[in-house]
C-alpha positions as CSV (number, residue, x, y, z in Angstrom):
1,X,5.7,-7.8,19.0
2,X,2.7,-8.7,16.9
3,X,3.8,-9.7,13.5
4,X,1.3,-9.3,10.7
5,X,0.2,-12.5,9.0
6,X,1.0,-12.8,5.3
7,X,-1.3,-14.9,3.2
8,X,1.1,-16.1,0.5
9,X,0.6,-19.8,0.7
10,X,-1.7,-20.2,-2.3
11,X,-1.9,-18.7,-5.8
12,X,-4.0,-15.7,-4.9
13,X,-4.2,-12.5,-6.8
14,X,-2.8,-9.9,-4.4
15,X,-4.4,-6.5,-4.2
16,X,-1.6,-4.4,-2.8
17,X,-1.5,-0.9,-1.6
18,X,1.4,1.2,-0.5
19,X,1.9,4.9,0.3
20,X,4.5,7.6,0.1
21,X,6.2,8.4,3.4
22,X,4.1,10.8,5.4
23,X,1.5,10.8,2.7
24,X,3.6,13.1,0.7
25,X,2.9,13.6,-3.0
26,X,6.2,12.2,-4.4
27,X,4.3,10.7,-7.3
28,X,2.8,14.0,-8.5
29,X,5.5,14.3,-11.2
30,X,5.1,12.1,-14.4
31,X,8.8,11.4,-14.3
32,X,8.4,9.7,-10.9
33,X,5.4,7.7,-12.1
34,X,7.4,6.5,-15.2
35,X,10.2,5.3,-12.9
36,X,7.7,3.5,-10.7
37,X,6.3,1.7,-13.8
38,X,9.8,0.9,-15.0
39,X,10.6,-0.7,-11.6
40,X,7.3,-2.6,-11.8
41,X,8.2,-3.9,-15.3
42,X,11.6,-5.1,-14.0
43,X,10.2,-6.8,-10.9
44,X,7.4,-8.5,-12.8
45,X,10.0,-10.1,-15.1
46,X,12.3,-11.0,-12.2
47,X,9.6,-12.6,-10.1
48,X,7.7,-14.1,-13.1
49,X,4.6,-12.2,-12.1
50,X,1.5,-11.0,-13.9
51,X,0.2,-7.5,-13.3
52,X,-3.6,-7.7,-13.5
53,X,-4.1,-4.0,-13.0
54,X,-2.7,-0.9,-11.3
55,X,-3.2,2.8,-10.5
56,X,-0.6,5.3,-9.5
57,X,-1.9,8.2,-7.4
58,X,0.1,11.2,-6.3
59,X,0.6,9.7,-2.8
60,X,-0.1,6.0,-3.1
61,X,-0.2,3.0,-5.4
62,X,-2.7,0.1,-5.9
63,X,-1.8,-3.0,-7.9
64,X,-3.2,-6.4,-8.5
65,X,-0.4,-8.9,-8.9
66,X,-0.4,-12.7,-9.5
67,X,2.6,-15.0,-9.1
68,X,3.3,-18.3,-10.8
69,X,4.9,-19.5,-7.6
70,X,3.6,-19.1,-4.1
71,X,5.7,-17.2,-1.5
72,X,6.8,-14.4,-3.9
73,X,4.8,-11.4,-2.6
74,X,7.1,-10.2,0.2
75,X,10.2,-10.3,-2.0
76,X,8.4,-8.7,-4.9
77,X,7.2,-5.8,-2.8
78,X,10.6,-5.4,-1.1
79,X,12.3,-5.3,-4.5
80,X,9.7,-3.1,-6.2
81,X,9.7,-0.5,-3.4
82,X,13.5,-0.6,-3.1
83,X,14.3,-0.2,-6.8
84,X,11.6,2.4,-7.4
85,X,12.7,4.4,-4.3
86,X,16.3,4.8,-5.5
87,X,15.3,5.8,-9.0
88,X,12.5,8.2,-7.9
89,X,14.5,9.9,-5.2
90,X,17.4,10.5,-7.6
91,X,15.0,12.0,-10.1
92,X,13.2,14.2,-7.5
93,X,16.5,15.4,-6.1
94,X,17.5,16.6,-9.6
95,X,14.2,18.6,-9.9
96,X,14.6,21.9,-8.1
97,X,10.9,22.2,-7.2
98,X,10.9,18.7,-5.7
99,X,14.3,18.7,-4.1
100,X,13.2,20.7,-1.1
101,X,10.2,18.4,-0.5
102,X,12.2,16.0,1.5
103,X,15.5,15.3,3.2
104,X,17.8,12.8,1.5
105,X,17.5,10.7,4.6
106,X,13.7,10.5,4.5
107,X,12.4,7.2,3.0
108,X,10.2,7.5,-0.1
109,X,7.7,4.8,0.9
110,X,5.9,4.0,4.2
111,X,7.5,1.0,5.7
112,X,4.6,-1.4,5.2
113,X,2.3,-2.3,2.4
114,X,-1.2,-3.8,2.6
115,X,-2.3,-6.9,0.8
116,X,-5.8,-8.3,0.3
117,X,-5.8,-11.8,-1.2
118,X,-8.4,-12.5,-3.9
119,X,-9.7,-15.9,-5.0
120,X,-12.5,-15.0,-7.5
121,X,-12.8,-13.2,-10.8
122,X,-15.7,-11.3,-9.4
123,X,-13.6,-9.8,-6.6
124,X,-10.8,-9.1,-9.1
125,X,-13.2,-7.1,-11.3
126,X,-14.5,-5.3,-8.2
127,X,-10.9,-4.2,-7.2
128,X,-10.1,-3.2,-10.8
129,X,-13.2,-0.9,-10.8
130,X,-12.2,0.5,-7.4
131,X,-8.7,1.3,-8.6
132,X,-9.7,2.7,-11.9
133,X,-12.3,5.0,-10.3
134,X,-9.7,6.4,-7.8
135,X,-8.4,9.2,-10.0
136,X,-12.0,10.2,-10.9
137,X,-13.2,10.3,-7.3
138,X,-10.1,12.4,-6.4
139,X,-10.8,14.9,-9.1
140,X,-7.7,14.0,-11.1
141,X,-9.6,12.9,-14.2
142,X,-13.2,13.1,-15.6
143,X,-13.2,9.5,-16.9
144,X,-11.2,6.5,-16.0
145,X,-9.6,6.4,-19.4
146,X,-8.4,10.0,-19.0
147,X,-5.9,9.0,-16.2
148,X,-2.7,7.8,-18.0
149,X,-1.3,6.2,-14.8
150,X,-3.6,3.2,-14.5
151,X,-4.5,0.0,-16.4
152,X,-8.0,1.4,-17.2
153,X,-7.0,2.3,-20.8
154,X,-5.9,-1.3,-21.4
155,X,-9.2,-2.7,-20.2
156,X,-11.5,-0.2,-21.8
157,X,-9.7,0.9,-25.0
158,X,-7.2,-2.0,-25.5
159,X,-4.3,0.5,-25.3
160,X,-0.8,-0.1,-23.9
161,X,-0.3,1.3,-20.4
162,X,3.4,1.0,-19.9
163,X,3.2,-2.4,-18.2
164,X,2.2,-5.7,-19.6
165,X,-1.3,-6.5,-18.2
166,X,-2.6,-10.0,-18.0
167,X,-5.2,-12.2,-16.4
168,X,-4.2,-14.8,-13.7
169,X,-4.4,-18.6,-14.1
170,X,-6.3,-19.3,-10.9
């Protein structure tokens, strides 16, 4: 079996992407997005991490995360996906229109996540722009600051976005 190489041996900023199981739109409901951000807040504190930026789309998530210690990415992602999955599934099962979207046995998230390791501020800014433009390109918002579920309002307007956003100490 070919095991994917993880690059978590240095203090990179990790650009992570993970998707809903079967590309379903489990994150279409604001309540699901709130639970995902709550789990992110919790795991950022537990793992002493900094969220550099994020965007939540109806069927996937992008985040830029930096850790004070090396070797944290895998555990962080496992914990974030696990805790958010429980909370979001419980919420969706209580919503009649969403309860029939999936079986209780179906996972919420695809098994894997993808990580791109970043070493420069220029590349961080490129990924932030990419993430923040995602809702505009998908027709979910006219401007990046119109989408409530990203860090764009923090960077452009200086507003709170539900998660503490910071810059890494590279």
